[in-house]
Steps between C-alpha positions, in 0.01 A plus 500: 500500500195567279209669671212252505284719717145480350430861591820616330424297188150651489638853517752423225220367278298816561797717402556286190133526398501877552809531279340289226181707520697829479693370200181389323332838565809680368498298178125551459532876549782512246294315235195718570723805464612387155138457394406846628796659319398331173139617542621851580712506183202385291275766654751773419496420126121471479349824360180432696689572824602845384287805583251583228498844333180577692669419830801713404270795424310450825825482696627821338170680566491397865865599538432847357200549727698397803786735414258790452346434839841495662590832338173659614552398857850659498597247759739216500737638235759241593244221458403644161861481378528138616169412340605655167825305501315179585241558228770569240688185601180298486416628152856422386465144627166458320640639174815285524296191570268574208799540269605143577199378300644657183851364551659254263559157652686199365324172454591150385407380152470123535487212252167337589273207415124537488306222664125456459337227707124443512404327825159400641454808717716770342726583210850610595746698290856549616830634373806295592848653516760313296782755499680747719572748219438862592451785259273789410317763702147616550378846582227515760288806435136563571388576144580139399755543227766237436253234608200302376155652487166392348441710190141381449206509740125470421304825475374641827783375720734738684791449739371472857809374682874485434767289671866531396774314691817317408325163487138582406339755273120509499230705333133465596255638242141583597200568278289811539243317714769356732342156470772339287877502528788372287828428676834506319804374692866457411728289723875465507682168498479454878123453490267212414149543364233269641175519304200340670359259241303268726151479353598711200270470202791538257876443521710519186837604370514819293763673291585854607731668250677173433521400869308217667248598762206355692144628480231402748141606563344457844192668644482746208862612563743445212868464584808481278854441625808495278870582489688746284862615508570347840189651661171345610172667408134447588167646393180445702155647460133450426562506126461252219778284362570708191529824700737337749725375220492840332608674824781247551622541143499876554759488780804676356834626623487880513829689489 
């Protein structure tokens, strides 16, 4: 006979709810874990997460000072041997990790369509994938060869910041007074550019080396976004229209 005891049914419902809750928490933890793994992978390939040359020098100097102090004390010889081995292993890990930035990695060359849509609040530019063909390779190295770089920049501007990842490459140029910057950015096909054109004083299409692009001016900032050879590019800065076009036209592939 089925158990119609209200107390028994209540306990069964509680067990059922606890099982559902445990299952939901398990699935949530698994999805969060995937996100954390993806973020960790992205951080590992970002040069900004690597120790700078200054930090490496400081680490080496502090390590030498510590080793000298241990030798002077003539104590803890066993600890000194362990510390040396640990320091050597740590340096090997740092060097190996740094070498990953100069490694050659495969990437997909896609057949793409360039879409330019001017909407009331922003102008969007996007690359759509129309093929699954794979070919080619790109070499990721810090001196920016085998990639696109701006070959022209107005007088007085110098590089103030560099970002180089698989999906985004960015150069920020600053003038000598540090009161004006020009930002150059290259995106791969997985990205979409959204240019804020709400209230812009000028929005127009421009031709950049035979490719269609969009130029806008808002609050004294001139922006140009265009596509070239399956890559998206943008220029932004407190510069006039002619200078912005000249910078965009100066973006070349450097071998």
